[in-house]
N, C-alpha and C positions, 0 to 999 in steps of 0.2 A: 540372481537371475533377473535379466531385464523383463519389465512387465508394463502393462497398460491397465488403467482403471476405466471400467464402463459404468457410467452413472445411469441408473434405471429410472425413467420418469413415468413408468406405468404401462409400458408396452408388454403384451403377453409374450412377445418373442425377443425380448432383449437378450436372452441367453444365446440366441442364434448369432448375435454380434460377437459374443465371447467365443463361440464355437468357431466361427470363420477366422477370427484372429489366431486362435490356437492351431487352426489348420496351417497357418504360416509359421508354426513352431515358436510363436511368441506367447508367453504366459500372460493371462489377464484375469482379473476378478471383477465380479459384478457387485455393485453397491447400490442401495437405495439412494436417491438423489439427496436426501436429507440425512445421510449417515454422518456420524461424528467426523469432522475433518481429520482428526488424528488417526482414525481407523483407516481412512482412505490413503492418507499421506504416508502411513507406515509401510505401505507397499512400495514406496519410492518409485512411483510410475514415471515412465518416459513420456507419457501423454495421456489424454483423456478422450473418451468417446461419450457423447451425449445421445441417449436413445430416443426413440419416438415415444409417443404417449397420447392419451385421449384428450388432453386439455387444450385450451387456446390461451396463448400468452397474455391476451388482454383481459382475461377473466380475473376478478379480484383475488381469488384464492388459488390461482394457477401456480404450479411449482416454479420456483425461481432458480437461477443459476447460482451455485454456491460461490461465495467470495473467494475461496481458496483457488478455484479454477481461474478466475480473472487475475489473481495475483501470482500465479505459478510461473508465468512466462514459458509454459510448455505448449506443444502442439495440441490442438483440440479439433475433433471431428464431430460435427453436429448432424444428426440424421433426423429428417422430418421435423418433429417437434423440437429436437435438439438444435436444428438449424434456425428455426424460428426463435428459439430461446436466445441463442447468441445474438441474433439480429436485434431483438428487443433489448437485451442487456447492453448492447454497444451503441444504441441510439438510432437504429434503423426503424422501419415501420412494417408491422405485420397486420394484415386485415383478412377478414373472411372473403371468400370468393364465390361468386355464383357459378363459376366454371370449375367445379370440383373434379378431382382425379381419383378414381378408385379402380385399381386393377392395372392391366397392361398399358404401357405408354412407351413413347420413344423420345429420347433426348438427343440433341445435337450438341456436340462439343464445339465451342466457339473459339478457343485458344489453347495453346499448349499449357500443360499443368502437370504436377507430379502424380496425379491419381487417375485421370480419365484419358484413355487413348482417343486420338482424333477420330472423327466420323460420327455416325449415328448408331445408337445402341438401344435395344429393348430393355426396359426397366419395369419395376413394380412401384406404383404410386398408391398412397392411401392418405389423402389429406383434404381438408376443407379450407384451410387458410393458406395464404401464400405471401411471399416477400413483395411488398409494394415499394419500399425504399431501402437500399443497401446501407449498412453502417459505413462510416468513414473508413477508408483504407481498403474496402472490399471491391472486387470486380466480379462480374458474371463469368462463369466458366462454361455453363451449358444451359440450354433452354428446351422446353417442350411446348406442345401446342397450347397447353393451358397454364404453363408456368414460365413466364419470361425469365425468371431466375430459378432454374432447376438445380444449379450448383454455383457456389461462390467461393472466393478465396481472399484472404488477407496474407499476402506472401511474406510480409515482414514478421507478423505474429506467428505464421504457420497455423492459422485457423481456417478450417475448411467446412463448408456446409453443403449437404446433399438433401434435396427435397425427396428423392426416391430412396428406396430401401435396398442397400447393397447386401444385407444379411440373408435375404430370402433367395431361393433357387430360381425364382422368376426373373431375377436380374443376373444374366449370365456373366457379366463382368464384375459382379459383386465381390467374389473371393479375391480377385486380383486387386480391386480397389482397396479393400481392407488390409490386404498384405502390404501394399505399397505404403499405406498410411503408417502401419506399425513399423515396418522395417526400413523404409526410406525416409519418410517425413520425421518419424520419431527416433529413428536410429536404433531400434531395439534389436538385439542379437537373437537369432533363432535357436534358442536353447531348450525349448519345451519339447522334449522327445520322450518316447516310452521309457527309456532308461532313466531319465531324470525324474519322470513321474513315479516310477517304482522306488527310486532312491529316496525321494521326499516322503512317499507314503510309508515306507518301512521305518524311516527315522521318526515320523510322526507317531506311528503306532508304538514303537519302543518307548518314546518319551512319555506317551500317555499311560501306557500299561505298567511300565516298570517291571517288577518281578511278580506281579499278581497273575491269577488265573484268568483265562478268557474263554467265553463260549462264542461259537460262531453258528449263527442260524443259516443252514444251507437248504436250499429249496430245489436244486437241480438246474436253476437258471444260471446264466453266465455271470450275472452281477454278484450273487452270493458266492459263486465258485471263485471268482477273481479276488473278492474281498478276503475269503478264507486263505487263498494262496499267499496273498501279501502278508497277512497276519502270521501265517506259518513261517514265512521267511523272517519275519521280525522277531517272533518270540518262541518259535520252536515248540517244545513239549508243553509250554504253558497253555497251549490251545487245545480245546476239545470241540469238535464239530458235532452239532446236534441236528439230526433230520427228524422233523415231526411229520409223521404220516397223518394228515388231517382228514383223509378220506376225500379230499378235494383235488387230488393230483391227477395228472395224465396217466394213461396206461403205460406201465413199465417204469414209471418215475422212481419208485424206491430202489429198484435194482440198479438203475443207472447212477443214482447218487452214490450208492455204496461203492460202486466200481471206481468212480471218479475220485472221491475223497480218499479211499484207501490206496489208490494207485498213484496218479501223477502228483497229487498234493502230499500224500504220505502222512496224513494227520489221523488222530484218533477219531472214530465216528461212533456216536451213540444214536441209535434209531429208536424212536418212541412212537408206538401206535396209539394215537389219540383220536382216531376217527369218530368214535362214539361221542366223545366229549364235544367235538366241534359240531357234529351234526345235531346233537341235542340242543346246543346253544343257538343254532341257526333255524331250528324248527319254527315254522310259522312266520319267518322274517322274509319280507319281500323288498324292503327299501335298501338300495345299494350302499348308501352311506352307513346304515346300521350294520349291514353285513361286514363292511370293512372294519368298523369299530369292534365288532364281536371277534373277528378273526385276529386283529391286532392284540386285543386284550387276552384272548385265550392262548396265543403264542407265548406271551410273557408268563402267564400262569403255569403253563407246561414247563417252561424253563426253570421257574422257581422250584418246581417239584423235583427236578432232576439234580440240581447242584446250586451252589451259591457263590460262584466267583463274582467279583464286582463289575466285570466288563462283559458286554455283549456286542459282538461284531454283526453288523448288518450291511447288506449290499445296496444301500440307498444310493441312488445316482441323481444327477441334476434334474432331469425331468420329474422325478418323484417330488423333489422339493418345490419345483416351479408350480406343478399342478395342485399341490396341497397348500400353496400360498403360505409357506412358513415365514419366519421372521425376516429372511432375506428378501421376501417378495411381498411384504405386507402392503405395498401400494397397488398390487395387481389383484384381480378377482380370483377367488378360489374356484377351481374347476371341479375337483373332486378330492376327497381325502384318500391318501395312500395309507395302507394299513401299517407301514413301517415309518410313517412320518406323522401325519395327523391322527392316525388311528390308535396310537399307543396310549395306554392308561396313564392317568395323571400321577399315580403312585408307583411309577416305574422304579423297580428296585435295582436296576443296572445302570451303569454309565455306558453310553453308547460309543462304540468305535466304528466310524464310518469312513474308511479310507477312500471310498469312491464318490463321496458326497458331491464333489464338484466336477465330476467327469461325465461326459456324454457317452452314450452307448457305444459309438464307434471307437472312442478312446479306451473304454473298458476292454473291448475286444482286442485292440492293438496291444494293450498292456498284458492281457492274458496270453497272447502269442509270445510276447517278449519274455514272459515268465516260464515259457516252455510247456504250457498246457496244450493238450491235444486239440487240433484244429476242429474236429467234429464236436467237441464239447464247447469250445469258444463260440462256435457258430450255431449252437442249439437255438431252437425257436424260443423267443422270450416268453415268459410265463408270469402272470401277476402273482404277487405274494398271497392274496386271498384265494388263489387257484380257481377252480371251476365254479366257486361260489358266485363270482362276478361274471361268469359266462352262462350261468344258469339263471336267466332272467325270471324274476318271480320267486316263489318259494323253493327252497333247496330241499329235496328229498332224496333218499337213497335211489329210488326208481328213476327219478329224473337225472341224477348224476350218472348212473350207469348208461342211460340213453345218450347223454352228452359225451361221455367218455368214449363210447363206441363210435359216435359220429366224428369226433375229433381225431381219433386214430385213423379213420378212413381218409380224412382230409390230408393228414400228414403223409400217409402211405402213398396216396395218388400223386400229390405234388412232388414227393421225393422221387417216385418212379419216373416222373416226367422231367426231372432235373430243374424244378422251378423254385424249390425252397430258398435257395440263395441267389440264383441267377435272376429271378423276377420278383420274388417277394422278400420283404424283410421280416414279416410276421404274417402268419396265416393260421386260422383256427375256426372252430365251429362255435356257434352260440345257440342255445336252446331257448326258444321263445314260448311264453305262456299263451300262445295263440293256437287255437284248434280250428281246423277247417275240415269240410267234407271232402272225401276222396273216394275213389273206387279201386279196390285191391282184390284180385281174385273174384271178380264179378260181385263182390260184396261192398256194401257201404262201409267206409272207414271214417273215423272222426279223430284224427291224430294231431300231434303237436308239430311245430314248424322249426326247422333248423335253418339258421342264417350262416352263410359262409362269409368270413371277413378275411381279406387278403390285401395287404398294403405294401407299397414301395416307399421307402424312406431311408435316409442315411443318418438322421439325427433324432427321429421320433418326436420332434417338436412340431413338425409339419409332415404330412404324409398324403400320398395319392393312392387311390384304389388300384390294385394290380390288374393289368389286362391279361387275364388267364385265357388260354385257348379254349374254344368252345367244346372240343372233344374231351378235354380234361374235366371241364365243368359238368359235362353230360355223364361221365363215368362216376364222378363224385356223387351227383344227384341220384343216379340209378342205384349205386351201392347203398347209400344211406337209406333210401326208402325201402329197399329190399332186405337189408341186413339189420336195420335198427328198428326193433318193435316199438310201435307207438308214434312213429314219425311218418307223415304222408306228404310232406311238402318241404322243398328246399329253396331258399332264396339266396341271392348274391348281393352283398352290400357294396354299392358303388358310390359311397360318400367319402369325400376327402376329409382330412384334418387340417385346419378347421373347415367346416363348422362342427363336424363330429370329432370325437376322440377315437383313438384306435380301439380300445376296449369299449364294450357297450355299457358297462357299469363301472 
């Protein structure tokens, strides 16, 4: 299969580059900029993409362009820092600018080229340095108000630099730009399809597992569901699915999981009620990172008690790996630990099977539909592995969990009734805050906790905007929560995008 290699120089959103290229049905993988050359070249890429990053090329310890890229004679696309890096490596000059560009900008295309359509285009800029002198053989393709060279090309080498970020949705032409680079400049065939993803994942699982037994941790979310379905297709009766009722689930979750696993997937399901174990372990714990570590460790201990096959299937996806800053992302900052990535115990007794580890959420859903899973299950609202523990800000208690569970059910019911769960929001849920405030209920003073409503619109979960919900729907949600959920007298609506926030509160 034709592919591209994306070299990551420390941008938090390098994975978006990979996602946009995959949207063009071209496979690509992300590598740290200092990955072993043989690891990158084993992919036999048709071209390279150099990501952005926080460094300046003229700093003594700034990341450098790997020699194998220079020697490859393959097309290269440099984005932001990647453009500056190729300029520096090829003898051009990069310097700091007093006219920095952060946020929306407009570029004017100055001459015909294989990537940028003629005219003026809104783009997203995020840089403090700029190109002062082009390397030999390059010509300017586009300019902005503060960047005389906003895009450049060496037509003979097929090296292209972009000062703006085509991977983010704030650059409307971005997907077409990356598609043109992958398919036209690099000549990569569009072979990355749901069917090819499934075929490769099934073959990978079979090769890894052999004839051994496999456990699949299923939580009711689409990720664990699709991971289990792929594994079932790969190894059949070798698979046993385990659902652990942690006491941290949404209302009706255990019943929904049983119906899905026993129905469309057709796998054996073992349900374990471990609510007391988890709640005892979380008693008195308020720190979110500690909550995640506890939940991750307890999951494994419960699995150990049930059976001892050597393999454990998890629905880990790319954003989990990114935000936990695993080995693939060691040059980027850790945002938070995911219980199924950075929260696992060091003495893990299983070998992990993660067929979705390099898929984005939208790819997981597409694969789920291609596997024949019910549409309503594939499009279920995402739910974090630690469950309500990370939506119950502060200490987790039985009383607070029941309060949160009731509020969350109201949010889901009202948004579903208004046809907003898929049409407007990608994820929506309630968060219980350890903040009490004075209120008046039934002519009496109340002193209750606060529920925050979080609803976001996104297609990749790497960036997200807050969903614009109708005022009447918000009013019904607020009214129902304060009237039906004992101990809550105030409802807030979170209107923060990602970044700077994350989707979950903890």
